C-alpha positions in Angstrom: -46.5 14.9 32.9 -45.2 11.4 33.3 -47.4 10.1 30.4 -46.1 12.9 28.2 -42.5 11.9 28.8 -43.4 8.2 28.2 -45.2 9.1 24.9 -42.2 11.2 23.8 -39.7 8.4 24.5 -41.9 5.8 22.7 -42.2 8.1 19.7 -38.4 8.8 19.6 -37.5 5.2 19.9 -39.9 4.1 17.1 -38.6 6.9 14.8 -35.0 5.7 15.1 -36.0 2.1 14.2 -37.8 3.1 11.0 -34.9 5.0 9.3 -34.6 4.0 5.7 -31.1 3.8 4.3 -30.1 4.7 0.8 -29.9 1.7 -1.6 -26.3 0.5 -1.5 -25.2 2.8 1.3 -22.8 1.3 3.9 -24.6 0.1 7.0 -23.3 -1.1 10.4 -24.7 -4.0 12.4 -23.7 -3.2 16.0 -24.9 -6.5 17.4 -22.4 -8.4 15.3 -19.9 -5.6 14.8 -20.0 -6.0 11.0 -20.2 -3.4 8.2 -22.3 -4.4 5.1 -23.8 -2.9 2.0 -27.2 -4.0 0.7 -28.4 -3.1 -2.8 -31.8 -3.9 -4.3 -31.3 -5.1 -7.9 -34.9 -6.0 -8.7 -38.1 -7.0 -7.0 -36.8 -10.3 -5.5 -33.1 -9.9 -6.1 -30.5 -8.2 -3.8 -26.7 -7.8 -3.7 -25.2 -8.1 -0.3 -21.5 -7.3 0.5 -20.2 -8.0 4.0 -16.9 -6.1 4.7 -14.4 -7.8 7.0 -12.3 -6.2 9.6 -8.9 -7.5 10.6 -10.3 -9.5 13.5 -13.5 -10.8 11.8 -13.4 -14.5 10.9 -15.0 -15.9 7.7 -17.5 -18.0 9.7 -18.9 -14.8 11.3 -19.2 -13.1 7.9 -21.0 -16.2 6.4 -23.3 -16.5 9.3 -24.2 -12.9 9.1 -24.9 -13.2 5.4 -27.3 -16.1 6.0 -29.2 -14.2 8.7 -29.3 -11.0 6.7 -30.6 -13.0 3.7 -33.4 -14.3 5.8 -34.1 -10.8 7.1 -34.3 -9.4 3.6 -36.6 -12.2 2.2 -38.6 -12.7 5.3 -38.8 -16.5 4.7 -36.7 -19.5 3.9 -36.1 -20.8 0.4 -33.9 -17.9 -0.7 -30.9 -18.5 -3.0 -27.4 -17.2 -2.3 -25.0 -16.9 -5.3 -21.6 -16.2 -3.8 -19.5 -13.9 -6.0 -16.3 -13.3 -4.1 -14.7 -13.7 -0.6 -14.8 -17.4 0.1 -11.8 -18.2 2.3 -9.9 -21.5 1.9 -9.3 -23.6 4.9 -5.6 -23.0 4.9 -5.5 -19.3 3.9 -4.7 -18.0 7.4 -2.1 -20.8 8.0 0.0 -20.0 5.0 -0.7 -16.3 4.8 -1.5 -14.9 8.3 -1.4 -11.3 7.1 -3.6 -11.9 4.0 -6.2 -9.2 3.5 -9.4 -11.1 2.7 -11.8 -9.5 0.2 -15.3 -8.7 1.1 -17.8 -11.5 1.1 -20.1 -10.6 -1.8 -23.2 -12.4 -3.0 -26.5 -12.0 -4.8 -29.6 -13.1 -2.9 -32.8 -14.1 -4.7 -35.9 -14.3 -2.6 -38.6 -16.9 -3.5 -41.5 -15.3 -5.4 -44.7 -15.4 -3.5 -47.7 -16.5 -5.6 
């Protein structure tokens, strides 16, 4: 009986970790408390958009983008082309209520030969 319960729990936990999300669907990273959207554009190219909340700092968004890029590609050597959302150093000083746009970039993974 105990082994049946253990086997059921192992199966249930592995089933949850293998859930595929729709291409471009909003996802949530609970560890970093960040919402993002990841879209596969081609074999080695992806679009990643990290959506800020009011209390999320740019440094956290940029760090998450770097880590997610590594997770997508599985290796270093990827290229990040930032499209929108880069915060200037003095943005929060002169406009404390400024709504920052999402940090958006294209990620290109190195091709494996």
